[in-house]
C-alpha positions as CSV (number, residue, x, y, z in Angstrom):
1,M,-22.6,63.0,27.9
2,L,-21.8,64.4,24.4
3,P,-24.2,63.7,21.6
4,A,-23.2,61.0,19.0
5,A,-22.8,63.7,16.3
6,A,-20.2,65.5,18.4
7,L,-18.2,62.3,19.0
8,A,-18.3,61.4,15.3
9,A,-17.0,64.9,14.2
10,P,-13.3,64.3,15.1
11,R,-13.3,60.9,13.5
12,N,-14.8,62.2,10.3
13,S,-12.3,65.0,10.2
14,A,-9.4,62.6,10.7
15,F,-10.7,60.2,8.1
16,A,-11.1,63.0,5.6
17,E,-7.5,64.2,6.2
18,L,-6.2,60.6,5.8
19,K,-8.2,60.2,2.5
20,A,-6.8,63.5,1.2
21,R,-3.2,62.5,1.9
22,L,-3.6,59.0,0.3
23,S,-5.2,60.6,-2.8
24,Q,-2.1,62.8,-3.4
25,P,0.2,61.7,-6.3
26,A,3.0,59.5,-5.1
27,A,6.5,60.9,-4.9
28,P,8.6,60.1,-7.9
29,S,10.1,56.7,-7.5
30,G,13.7,55.8,-8.3
31,I,17.0,54.9,-6.7
32,P,19.1,58.0,-5.7
33,L,21.7,58.8,-8.4
34,D,24.5,58.6,-5.9
35,R,23.6,54.9,-5.3
36,L,23.8,54.1,-9.0
37,F,26.9,52.9,-10.9
38,S,27.1,54.1,-14.5
39,T,28.0,51.2,-16.8
40,G,29.5,53.5,-19.4
41,V,27.1,52.2,-21.9
42,T,24.6,55.0,-22.5
43,E,21.7,52.8,-23.8
44,L,22.0,50.4,-20.8
45,D,22.2,53.2,-18.3
46,T,19.0,54.7,-19.9
47,L,17.3,51.3,-19.7
48,L,18.2,51.0,-16.0
49,G,17.2,54.5,-15.0
50,G,20.7,55.8,-14.6
51,G,22.9,52.7,-13.9
52,M,23.3,49.6,-11.8
53,P,22.2,49.9,-8.1
54,L,25.3,49.7,-5.9
55,G,25.2,47.1,-3.1
56,S,23.4,44.6,-5.2
57,V,23.8,41.4,-7.3
58,V,23.3,41.8,-11.1
59,T,23.1,38.9,-13.5
60,F,23.9,39.0,-17.2
61,E,22.3,36.0,-18.7
62,G,22.2,34.4,-22.2
63,P,23.9,31.8,-24.3
64,C,27.6,31.9,-25.3
65,S,28.6,34.9,-27.4
66,S,25.5,36.8,-26.4
67,G,27.5,39.8,-25.2
68,R,27.5,39.0,-21.5
69,W,31.2,39.4,-21.0
70,S,31.3,42.4,-23.3
71,L,28.9,44.2,-21.0
72,A,30.8,43.0,-17.9
73,A,34.1,44.3,-19.5
74,A,32.5,47.7,-20.1
75,I,31.5,47.9,-16.4
76,L,35.0,46.9,-15.3
77,A,36.5,49.5,-17.6
78,R,34.4,52.1,-15.9
79,A,35.3,50.8,-12.5
80,T,39.1,50.7,-13.1
81,A,39.1,54.2,-14.6
82,R,38.4,55.6,-11.1
83,G,39.4,52.8,-8.7
84,L,39.8,49.1,-8.4
85,G,37.8,46.3,-9.9
86,A,38.0,42.5,-9.4
87,V,37.3,39.4,-11.5
88,I,37.2,35.8,-10.4
89,D,39.3,33.7,-12.8
90,D,38.1,30.1,-13.1
91,G,40.8,29.4,-15.6
92,H,39.2,30.8,-18.8
93,L,40.0,34.5,-18.3
94,Y,42.2,36.2,-21.0
95,P,43.3,39.6,-19.5
96,P,44.6,41.1,-22.8
97,S,41.0,41.0,-24.1
98,L,39.9,43.0,-21.1
99,E,42.6,45.5,-21.6
100,E,41.5,45.9,-25.3
101,A,38.0,46.6,-23.9
102,G,39.4,49.5,-21.9
103,V,40.0,47.8,-18.5
104,R,43.1,49.0,-16.7
105,L,44.9,45.9,-15.7
106,D,47.0,47.7,-13.2
107,R,43.8,48.4,-11.3
108,L,42.2,45.0,-11.7
109,L,42.4,42.3,-9.1
110,V,42.4,38.9,-10.9
111,V,41.7,36.2,-8.3
112,P,42.1,32.6,-9.4
113,A,39.6,30.1,-7.9
114,K,38.5,26.6,-8.7
115,G,35.2,24.9,-8.0
116,P,32.0,26.4,-6.5
117,V,33.4,26.6,-2.9
118,G,36.6,28.2,-4.0
119,V,34.8,30.8,-6.1
120,A,32.4,31.6,-3.2
121,R,35.3,32.0,-0.8
122,A,37.2,34.3,-3.2
123,V,34.1,36.6,-3.7
124,D,33.5,36.5,0.1
125,M,37.1,37.7,0.7
126,I,36.9,40.5,-1.8
127,L,33.6,41.8,-0.6
128,R,34.6,41.7,3.0
129,S,37.9,43.6,2.2
130,R,35.9,46.3,0.4
131,V,38.8,47.0,-2.0
132,A,36.8,46.8,-5.2
133,R,33.7,48.6,-6.3
134,V,32.8,46.0,-8.9
135,V,33.4,42.3,-8.7
136,V,32.7,40.0,-11.8
137,M,32.3,36.3,-11.6
138,A,30.9,33.4,-13.7
139,A,28.0,31.7,-11.9
140,P,28.9,28.5,-9.9
141,V,26.2,26.2,-8.5
142,L,25.7,27.5,-4.9
143,R,23.0,27.0,-2.3
144,A,20.5,29.8,-1.8
145,A,22.0,30.6,1.6
146,V,25.4,31.2,0.1
147,W,24.0,33.5,-2.6
148,A,22.1,35.3,0.1
149,R,25.3,35.8,2.2
150,L,27.2,37.2,-0.9
151,A,24.3,39.5,-1.6
152,G,24.4,40.7,2.0
153,L,28.1,41.3,1.8
154,A,27.7,43.3,-1.5
155,H,25.1,45.4,0.1
156,R,27.2,46.2,3.2
157,A,30.2,47.0,1.1
158,G,28.3,49.1,-1.4
159,A,29.7,47.0,-4.2
160,L,28.3,45.7,-7.4
161,L,28.5,41.9,-7.8
162,V,28.1,41.0,-11.5
163,V,27.4,37.4,-12.2
164,I,27.6,35.8,-15.7
165,A,25.2,32.9,-16.3
166,A,23.5,31.0,-19.1
167,R,20.4,31.2,-17.0
168,A,20.3,32.1,-13.4
169,A,19.3,29.1,-11.2
170,A,16.5,29.7,-8.7
171,E,19.0,30.2,-5.9
172,L,20.8,32.9,-7.8
173,A,17.7,34.5,-9.2
174,G,16.3,34.9,-5.7
175,A,19.4,36.8,-4.5
176,A,19.7,39.0,-7.6
177,T,18.5,42.6,-7.5
178,V,18.7,43.0,-11.3
179,R,18.6,40.3,-14.0
180,I,19.4,41.2,-17.6
181,D,19.0,38.9,-20.6
182,C,21.5,39.4,-23.4
183,A,21.2,38.5,-27.0
184,L,23.4,39.1,-30.0
185,E,21.7,41.1,-32.8
186,R,24.6,41.3,-35.3
187,A,28.3,41.9,-35.7
188,I,29.4,45.3,-37.0
189,V,32.0,44.9,-39.8
190,A,33.5,47.6,-42.0
191,G,34.8,46.7,-45.4
192,T,32.7,43.7,-45.9
193,H,33.8,43.2,-49.6
194,G,36.3,40.4,-49.8
195,V,38.1,38.8,-46.9
196,W,39.6,42.0,-45.3
197,G,36.6,43.1,-43.3
198,V,37.4,44.9,-40.0
199,F,35.4,44.0,-36.9
200,H,34.1,47.2,-35.1
201,G,31.7,45.9,-32.5
202,L,28.4,44.2,-31.7
203,D,24.8,45.1,-31.7
204,L,23.4,43.6,-28.5
205,R,19.9,43.5,-27.1
206,A,19.5,43.8,-23.3
207,N,16.2,43.0,-21.6
208,V,15.6,43.7,-18.0
209,R,14.1,40.5,-16.7
210,K,13.9,41.6,-13.0
211,H,14.5,44.7,-11.0
212,K,13.7,44.6,-7.3
213,Q,13.9,48.3,-6.9
214,P,11.7,50.8,-8.8
215,L,13.5,52.7,-11.6
216,R,13.2,56.4,-12.1
217,G,9.9,56.9,-13.8
218,G,8.7,53.6,-12.5
219,W,9.5,51.6,-15.7
220,Y,11.8,49.0,-17.2
221,G,11.8,47.3,-20.5
222,V,13.9,46.5,-23.6
223,A,16.4,48.7,-25.4
224,P,19.4,48.1,-27.8
225,V,23.0,48.3,-26.6
226,R,25.3,49.2,-29.4
227,S,28.9,49.5,-30.5
228,L,30.6,47.4,-27.8
229,R,34.1,46.1,-28.5
230,R,34.2,42.3,-28.9
231,L,36.1,40.3,-26.3
232,S,38.1,37.1,-26.9
233,V,37.0,35.9,-23.5
234,E,34.5,33.1,-23.8
235,G,31.0,34.8,-23.5
């Protein structure tokens, strides 16, 4: 029979090896760049560690005229520059404003839908078809199970589902990968003397309220988003 010291030696060696491995610095966190969708807004991409994670639900939240639709239009402009984008029209969409923001209307699917059930079905259809890399919608009141299903479809399609809301309800908040609060800082106007000022854009503030996945560098926070074209679409 081996002495106790001889039996303990292998255990001590294995424990020391495990302790050494756990003490090593963690590998850099972050979503692979090929799984990020650049928004085309440098400041927002920097804030998010490179862009929006594909295959996820992202919410832009804030009061009316807080820049939510301006940010969504910037993302649609980026999407339609290289492929197809989609937006769910609940009756308030004004496509010429999107075109002014850089969205290619010939590459934009505008899907009319009425009521929460109609909107959910329209999004479900687009995500299942996998024809659009980015889908934008205003937030209807849906059950948690429905939001979870849409989030799962977005994940399988590798698409970005952008949801515009005043404040995400608990059901939507639970399904969202990223939540961003938007606030208007000021309007940028040139020639402010007299009545002939020319509108140039907005200063917005975007705050990452939630991010389920670690960002590159392991951080998230607050940063300004500047010089976005204003949209006539109700925001």
